[in-house]
MIDOSE-1310 file (N, C-alpha, C; in nm, 2 decimals, decimal comma, always signed):
residues 120
mklm	+7,82/+23,54/-2,83/+7,85/+23,48/-2,70/+7,79/+23,35/-2,69; +7,84/+23,27/-2,60/+7,79/+23,13/-2,58/+7,76/+23,12/-2,43; +7,66/+23,03/-2,40/+7,64/+22,99/-2,26/+7,68/+22,85/-2,24; +7,76/+22,83/-2,14/+7,82/+22,70/-2,11/+7,80/+22,65/-1,97
kgds	+7,80/+22,52/-1,96/+7,80/+22,45/-1,83/+7,92/+22,35/-1,83; +8,03/+22,38/-1,77/+8,15/+22,30/-1,78/+8,19/+22,31/-1,92; +8,21/+22,19/-1,99/+8,26/+22,18/-2,13/+8,14/+22,18/-2,23; +8,02/+22,18/-2,17/+7,90/+22,17/-2,26/+7,85/+22,30/-2,30
vivd	+7,83/+22,32/-2,43/+7,77/+22,45/-2,48/+7,62/+22,43/-2,48; +7,55/+22,51/-2,40/+7,41/+22,51/-2,39/+7,34/+22,58/-2,50; +7,39/+22,70/-2,54/+7,35/+22,78/-2,66/+7,47/+22,84/-2,72; +7,48/+22,83/-2,86/+7,58/+22,89/-2,94/+7,57/+23,04/-2,95
elkv	+7,45/+23,08/-2,95/+7,42/+23,23/-2,97/+7,34/+23,29/-2,85; +7,42/+23,35/-2,76/+7,36/+23,41/-2,65/+7,36/+23,56/-2,68; +7,24/+23,62/-2,71/+7,22/+23,76/-2,74/+7,20/+23,84/-2,61; +7,25/+23,96/-2,61/+7,24/+24,04/-2,49/+7,13/+24,14/-2,52
adsf	+7,04/+24,15/-2,43/+6,93/+24,25/-2,43/+6,97/+24,36/-2,33; +7,03/+24,46/-2,39/+7,08/+24,57/-2,30/+7,02/+24,70/-2,33; +6,92/+24,71/-2,42/+6,86/+24,84/-2,44/+6,71/+24,82/-2,41; +6,64/+24,93/-2,40/+6,49/+24,92/-2,36/+6,42/+24,84/-2,47
lskt	+6,45/+24,86/-2,60/+6,38/+24,79/-2,70/+6,42/+24,64/-2,70; +6,54/+24,60/-2,69/+6,58/+24,46/-2,69/+6,53/+24,39/-2,56; +6,52/+24,46/-2,45/+6,46/+24,40/-2,33/+6,31/+24,38/-2,34; +6,25/+24,47/-2,41/+6,10/+24,46/-2,43/+6,07/+24,34/-2,53
vgll	+6,15/+24,33/-2,63/+6,12/+24,23/-2,74/+6,17/+24,09/-2,70; +6,29/+24,08/-2,64/+6,34/+23,94/-2,60/+6,32/+23,84/-2,71; +6,25/+23,74/-2,68/+6,22/+23,63/-2,78/+6,08/+23,64/-2,84; +6,02/+23,76/-2,83/+5,89/+23,78/-2,89/+5,88/+23,75/-3,04
gyar	+5,98/+23,77/-3,11/+5,98/+23,76/-3,26/+5,98/+23,62/-3,31; +5,99/+23,52/-3,22/+6,00/+23,38/-3,26/+5,88/+23,30/-3,23; +5,82/+23,24/-3,34/+5,71/+23,15/-3,32/+5,75/+23,03/-3,24; +5,87/+22,98/-3,27/+5,94/+22,87/-3,20/+6,08/+22,92/-3,16
vpne	+6,12/+22,90/-3,04/+6,25/+22,95/-3,00/+6,35/+22,85/-3,06; +6,45/+22,91/-3,13/+6,55/+22,82/-3,19/+6,64/+22,75/-3,08; +6,68/+22,63/-3,11/+6,76/+22,55/-3,02/+6,89/+22,62/-2,98; +6,95/+22,69/-3,07/+7,08/+22,74/-3,05/+7,08/+22,88/-2,99
lgiw	+6,96/+22,94/-2,97/+6,95/+23,08/-2,92/+6,91/+23,09/-2,78; +6,97/+23,19/-2,71/+6,93/+23,23/-2,58/+6,94/+23,38/-2,57; +6,86/+23,44/-2,48/+6,86/+23,59/-2,46/+6,90/+23,61/-2,32; +7,00/+23,70/-2,30/+7,05/+23,73/-2,16/+7,01/+23,87/-2,13
fpkt	+6,95/+23,89/-2,02/+6,90/+24,02/-1,97/+6,99/+24,07/-1,85; +7,10/+24,13/-1,88/+7,18/+24,18/-1,76/+7,11/+24,29/-1,69; +7,14/+24,30/-1,56/+7,09/+24,40/-1,47/+6,93/+24,40/-1,47; +6,88/+24,28/-1,47/+6,73/+24,26/-1,47/+6,70/+24,14/-1,38
naih	+6,59/+24,15/-1,30/+6,56/+24,04/-1,22/+6,41/+23,99/-1,24; +6,35/+24,04/-1,36/+6,22/+23,99/-1,39/+6,20/+23,99/-1,54; +6,11/+23,91/-1,59/+6,07/+23,90/-1,73/+5,92/+23,89/-1,74; +5,87/+23,91/-1,86/+5,72/+23,89/-1,88/+5,71/+23,80/-2,00
mwgm	+5,59/+23,74/-2,01/+5,56/+23,65/-2,12/+5,45/+23,70/-2,21; +5,41/+23,83/-2,20/+5,31/+23,89/-2,28/+5,35/+23,88/-2,43; +5,27/+23,82/-2,51/+5,29/+23,82/-2,65/+5,38/+23,70/-2,70; +5,43/+23,63/-2,60/+5,51/+23,51/-2,64/+5,43/+23,40/-2,71
rdsi	+5,49/+23,33/-2,80/+5,41/+23,23/-2,87/+5,46/+23,09/-2,84; +5,57/+23,08/-2,76/+5,63/+22,95/-2,73/+5,67/+22,94/-2,58; +5,67/+22,83/-2,52/+5,71/+22,81/-2,38/+5,86/+22,82/-2,38; +5,91/+22,87/-2,26/+6,06/+22,88/-2,25/+6,10/+22,84/-2,11
dvif	+6,23/+22,81/-2,09/+6,29/+22,80/-1,96/+6,36/+22,93/-1,92; +6,35/+22,96/-1,80/+6,40/+23,09/-1,75/+6,50/+23,06/-1,64; +6,63/+23,11/-1,65/+6,73/+23,10/-1,55/+6,76/+23,24/-1,49; +6,75/+23,24/-1,36/+6,78/+23,37/-1,29/+6,92/+23,35/-1,23
lkes	+7,00/+23,45/-1,24/+7,15/+23,44/-1,21/+7,19/+23,55/-1,12; +7,30/+23,52/-1,05/+7,37/+23,62/-0,97/+7,51/+23,62/-1,01; +7,57/+23,74/-1,03/+7,70/+23,75/-1,08/+7,79/+23,78/-0,95; +7,91/+23,72/-0,96/+8,00/+23,74/-0,85/+8,08/+23,87/-0,86
rals	+8,09/+23,93/-0,98/+8,16/+24,05/-1,01/+8,11/+24,11/-1,14; +8,16/+24,23/-1,18/+8,12/+24,29/-1,31/+8,14/+24,18/-1,42; +8,04/+24,18/-1,50/+8,04/+24,08/-1,61/+8,12/+24,12/-1,73; +8,18/+24,02/-1,79/+8,25/+24,04/-1,92/+8,26/+23,90/-1,98
rgse	+8,30/+23,89/-2,10/+8,31/+23,76/-2,17/+8,40/+23,67/-2,08; +8,35/+23,55/-2,06/+8,43/+23,45/-1,98/+8,39/+23,45/-1,83; +8,28/+23,53/-1,80/+8,24/+23,55/-1,66/+8,16/+23,43/-1,62; +8,17/+23,39/-1,49/+8,09/+23,29/-1,43/+7,97/+23,35/-1,36
vhvt	+7,86/+23,29/-1,37/+7,74/+23,33/-1,31/+7,68/+23,21/-1,23; +7,61/+23,25/-1,13/+7,55/+23,14/-1,04/+7,40/+23,14/-1,05; +7,35/+23,02/-1,07/+7,20/+23,00/-1,08/+7,13/+23,02/-0,95; +7,04/+23,11/-0,94/+6,97/+23,13/-0,81/+6,82/+23,07/-0,82
kivh	+6,77/+23,06/-0,94/+6,64/+23,01/-0,96/+6,62/+22,96/-1,10; +6,54/+22,86/-1,12/+6,50/+22,81/-1,26/+6,35/+22,79/-1,26; +6,29/+22,84/-1,37/+6,15/+22,81/-1,40/+6,14/+22,74/-1,53; +6,09/+22,61/-1,53/+6,09/+22,53/-1,65/+5,96/+22,55/-1,72
gvkp	+5,96/+22,55/-1,85/+5,85/+22,55/-1,94/+5,74/+22,65/-1,91; +5,79/+22,78/-1,90/+5,69/+22,89/-1,87/+5,60/+22,90/-2,00; +5,47/+22,90/-1,97/+5,38/+22,91/-2,08/+5,36/+23,05/-2,14; +5,33/+23,06/-2,27/+5,31/+23,19/-2,33/+5,20/+23,26/-2,26
wkll	+5,20/+23,40/-2,26/+5,10/+23,48/-2,21/+5,08/+23,48/-2,06; +5,18/+23,43/-1,99/+5,17/+23,43/-1,84/+5,15/+23,57/-1,80; +5,04/+23,60/-1,72/+5,00/+23,74/-1,69/+5,10/+23,81/-1,59; +5,14/+23,74/-1,49/+5,23/+23,80/-1,39/+5,37/+23,79/-1,43
plls	+5,46/+23,89/-1,40/+5,60/+23,88/-1,44/+5,67/+23,77/-1,35; +5,77/+23,71/-1,40/+5,85/+23,62/-1,33/+5,96/+23,70/-1,26; +5,98/+23,68/-1,13/+6,07/+23,77/-1,06/+6,16/+23,69/-0,96; +6,28/+23,73/-0,94/+6,37/+23,68/-0,84/+6,45/+23,80/-0,78
lrsg	+6,42/+23,83/-0,66/+6,48/+23,95/-0,59/+6,63/+23,92/-0,56; +6,67/+23,79/-0,56/+6,81/+23,76/-0,53/+6,90/+23,75/-0,66; +6,84/+23,79/-0,77/+6,91/+23,77/-0,90/+6,94/+23,91/-0,96; +7,05/+23,91/-1,04/+7,09/+24,03/-1,11/+7,08/+24,02/-1,26
svie	+7,05/+23,91/-1,31/+7,03/+23,89/-1,45/+6,94/+23,77/-1,48; +6,89/+23,76/-1,60/+6,80/+23,65/-1,64/+6,84/+23,60/-1,78; +6,83/+23,47/-1,80/+6,85/+23,41/-1,94/+6,72/+23,34/-1,98; +6,67/+23,36/-2,10/+6,56/+23,29/-2,16/+6,61/+23,19/-2,26
lqag	+6,57/+23,06/-2,25/+6,61/+22,96/-2,34/+6,49/+22,88/-2,39; +6,51/+22,80/-2,49/+6,41/+22,71/-2,54/+6,37/+22,62/-2,43; +6,24/+22,59/-2,42/+6,18/+22,50/-2,31/+6,25/+22,37/-2,32; +6,29/+22,31/-2,21/+6,36/+22,18/-2,21/+6,51/+22,19/-2,20
kcmk	+6,57/+22,30/-2,22/+6,71/+22,31/-2,22/+6,77/+22,29/-2,08; +6,70/+22,34/-1,98/+6,75/+22,32/-1,84/+6,76/+22,18/-1,80; +6,65/+22,10/-1,84/+6,65/+21,96/-1,80/+6,76/+21,89/-1,89; +6,77/+21,92/-2,01/+6,86/+21,85/-2,10/+7,00/+21,86/-2,05
ydik	+7,04/+21,98/-2,00/+7,18/+22,00/-1,95/+7,19/+22,00/-1,80; +7,08/+21,95/-1,73/+7,08/+21,93/-1,59/+7,12/+22,05/-1,51; +7,06/+22,17/-1,55/+7,09/+22,29/-1,49/+7,00/+22,31/-1,37; +7,06/+22,34/-1,25/+6,98/+22,35/-1,13/+7,03/+22,46/-1,04
kgdt	+6,95/+22,50/-0,95/+6,98/+22,61/-0,85/+7,12/+22,57/-0,79; +7,21/+22,67/-0,78/+7,34/+22,65/-0,73/+7,45/+22,63/-0,83; +7,41/+22,59/-0,95/+7,51/+22,56/-1,05/+7,58/+22,69/-1,09; +7,70/+22,67/-1,15/+7,78/+22,78/-1,20/+7,78/+22,76/-1,35
lcia	+7,75/+22,87/-1,43/+7,75/+22,87/-1,57/+7,85/+22,97/-1,62; +7,89/+22,96/-1,74/+7,99/+23,05/-1,80/+7,93/+23,12/-1,92; +7,95/+23,25/-1,92/+7,91/+23,33/-2,04/+8,04/+23,36/-2,11; +8,06/+23,29/-2,23/+8,19/+23,30/-2,30/+8,17/+23,36/-2,44
């Protein structure tokens, strides 16, 4: 899957973390988060940074309906450049899913609260 804003592809490879193991691992296996990779955590409104080795951008999302390929999601919160090993979880009670990206991606693509993104 891809993550898009308008006609711009933010990440070519959006992996879905939909099992306990994949949600626990997320981007932990990467010393440096690849430019083309993002991890989407559906039905999740919090993430942790324990064990991470690289900073990331975190996008909290709200879905307007059941998600499928081609679904639009709405940005409810963004946290830029979250440092590794942050002790408290990042949380947004207004969100239904979360995407983790390489640090700097949100600024590069001017993603902000209220934007609509597409999971394609």
